[in-house]
C-alpha positions, -999 to +999 in steps of 0.1 A: +101+161+049+098+183+080+113+170+112+136+142+104+149+135+139+131+101+138+159+089+115+182+089+145+161+062+162+178+029+166+153+012+143+174+025+113+208+017+098+229+041+078+216+027+046+181+037+056+191+073+063+209+075+030+178+061+013+155+087+028+177+115+014+176+098-020+138+094-020+133+129-007+153+143-036+133+122-061+100+133-045+111+170-046+127+171-081+108+144-101+073+138-087+058+173-092+064+173-129+048+139-134+016+143-113-017+152-129-047+143-106-070+147-135-052+118-153-044+092-126-038+064-153-013+084-172+003+097-140+008+062-126+023+049-157+048+078-158+056+074-121+062+037-124+086+044-152+104+071-133+106+050-101+121+022-121+146+044-138+156+059-104+162+025-089+135+027-062+115-002-076+144-025-068+132-024-032+098-040-045+115-073-055+144-094-042+178-104-056+188-118-080+157-108-098+163-071-100+162-064-062+190-053-039+187-080-013+176-116-009+146-106+012+124-076+016+137-048+037+105-036+053+120-005+068+131+006+034+096+000+020+081+020+048+106+049+044+099+050+007+061+051+011+063+076+039+085+100+019+065+096-014+032+100+003+044+132+019+050+145-016+019+131-033-006+103-029-003+090-064+035+087-061+030+065-030+003+044-048+025+039-079+053+025-058+032+005-033+013-015-059+045-028-076+056-046-045+022-058-033+012-068-068+042-092-072+047-100-035+032-135-038+057-143-066+086-129-046+077-149-015+063-182-030+071-182-068+093-208-085+127-197-099+112-197-134+083-174-123+106-150-105+130-147-135+100-141-158+079-117-138+100-098-113+127-080-134+102-060-154+087-047-122+121-037-108+128-018-140+095+000-141+086-017-174+055-036-162+027-027-138+014-053-114-018-057-094-031-077-064-066-091-071-082-104-038-114-084-030-147-094-045-182-077-046-193-100-016-159-107+000-134-081+012-118-086+045-134-120+048-110-139+024-126-172+033-158-161+015-141-156-020-164-170-047-142-165-078-132-200-088-106-218-109-114-252-123-091-277-140-091-278-178-071-309-186-037-314-170-021-282-181-046-254-177-072-239-153-102-218-161-111-189-139-147-177-135-159-148-113-153-112-104-129-091-084-134-055-074-117-025-059-085-037-076-058-011-075-041-006-109-071-023-124-073-012-161-036-003-164-019-034-150+000-057-173-006-087-150-028-096-119-022-120-091-057-135-087-069-155-057-095-180-067-113-209-051-098-243-061-117-264-036-089-284-018-108-278+015-137-256+028-133-219+034-099-203+034-080-235+029-095-241-005-079-211-023-050-208-047-031-179-063-025-174-100-008-149-123-031-137-150-017-116-179-039-086-187-044-096-223-056-131-215-089-138-233-118-140-209-104-113-186-122-079-191-124-047-172-161-047-162-160-012-147-136+016-138-143+028-102-141+065-093-134+074-057-131+107-037-093+106-044-087+095-080-066+063-083-066+036-110-093+012-097-115-014-114-138-043-113-125-073-132-146-100-148-134-135-156-154-155-181-139-188-193-105-172-187-080-201-195-045-199-182-015-224-179-014-243-146+022-232-145+009-197-137-002-210-102+019-194-075+028-218-047+009-250-041-028-257-047-048-246-016-021-223-003-038-191-016-049-179+018-014-184+033+001-166+003-022-137+007-017-133+044+021-136+042+021-109+016-002-086+036+019-093+067+048-075+050+030-047+032+003-039+058+030-020+078+038+001+047+001+013+046+007+028+081+039+044+067+019+060+039-006+073+065+024+086+084+036+105+054+002+121+049+001+131+086+036+146+085+026+167+054-005+179+072+015+189+103+041+207+081+015+226+063-003+235+095+029+248+111+036+271+082+000+283+082-004+290+118+029+309+119+017+333+092-021+336+096-029+369+113-055+368+140-063+389+171-033+411+169-009+382+163-008+349+145-027+317+151+004+301+166+002+325+195-031+311+206-028+285+234-056+264+220-038+262+186-006+252+204-025+224+221-038+212+187-003+212+173+010+192+203-017+166+198-008+164+160+029+160+168+021+133+194+000+113+169+028+116+143+056+103+165+034+076+181+025+064+146+061+064+135+071+042+165+044+017+158+052+015+120+089+012+124+087-012+153+067-036+130+091-031+101+122-036+123+107-067+139+102-082+105+137-072+093+151-089+124+138-122+111+104-127+126+084-153+107+052-133+111+043-098+124+006-101+121-001-084+155+026-057+150+015-049+114-021-047+124-013-024+153+008-002+130-018+000+102-046+007+126-028+032+148-012+052+120-042+054+097-066+065+125-040+090+138-034+104+104-072+110+100-071+130+132-040+150+123-053+159+088-088+168+102-071+192+126-050+207+098-082+213+078-098+230+109-067+252+114-068+263+078-105+273+081-121+280+047-089+274+029-089+238+044-120+228+025-112+247-008-110+221-036-073+215-046-058+229-014-032+205+003-053+199+034-083+191+012-063+167-009-049+150+022-084+147+037-095+128+006-064+107+004-064+094+040-099+081+041-093+051+019-063+039+040-085+032+069-103+007+047-080-011+023-057-040+032-080-046+061-103-020+076-098-006+110-124-028+126-107-059+111-073-048+126-090-046+160-102-082+156-067-093+146-051-075+176-077-089+200-073-125+187-035-122+192-042-115+229-067-142+235-059-179+241-058-199+209-087-223+203-066-248+185 
């Protein structure tokens, strides 16, 4: 994975350095043989199975439910995502959604729920999804309209839609956030686990994007589930969603960092071999300046990402500000780095299927999902201003 000097930074322990070597070997020897960008569904299923068999999905849950430790190691999550995204965007996606999709259970589930739902995730035998966004409510979670109403004492019925749901259409179960009405706005939401084969849950539409991933719009019509599938307390849905994103938002920055590192690595090889004006591109001072800017963006992003991850691993209750900074800084920087790589490659940079072109399509979504860049700015600004409460 190019320059690995960052692993000597004090953010990391020896176990993290060993993990990076293991993931890099998996990314180099296993991932290429599994990836087919024309079949994202099949690719993700194969990748999840391979990630489980290799033991990497054990970082997506906690012990003793198949995980390696009693709490998430965010630095490990970030290192895995960075290394996998350097290899291929679908490999990163397949890993990331396993943790995010069951994060609410890991953090807030009962013992029975954890024993039931987490081990298959760690083993790569089940695929999970996180169903939060709706057609009219994305970053504004308080505006969610999908609702869950009581049906007797033992069941609830979910009605509504979710959209832009990663793993939609291939997931075995979905964590669904729905309005239960305990209070207005964000305080009236709850989280539920919904099995994919539950009557009343249908895939309304498969969504195609510029970089193919399994995405879908879900429809819930008289979707009846046991009340025991509720995760946490009634009305705690917003808290559960934010606590989950608090952990995994930093890892989005790590994925962007992996894309940026790959773009820089590809650019360095290209400029060292591309003949121009009696020499190679790397001889040109302007190109050297571009490479310097790319390297600066990569290292600055790494510092932001691993500061956030280290802070959480040191026991911080919340890292909302640090995670927002990491996600915003790393995704925006990666867009600049990849755009520069495309420019340095010239015509080859926009050729369909070339690595710079693939990276250019991959990075764009990261500036939107799990809170768009503008939302991250709002979060950061609010952390600086005096509280109104």
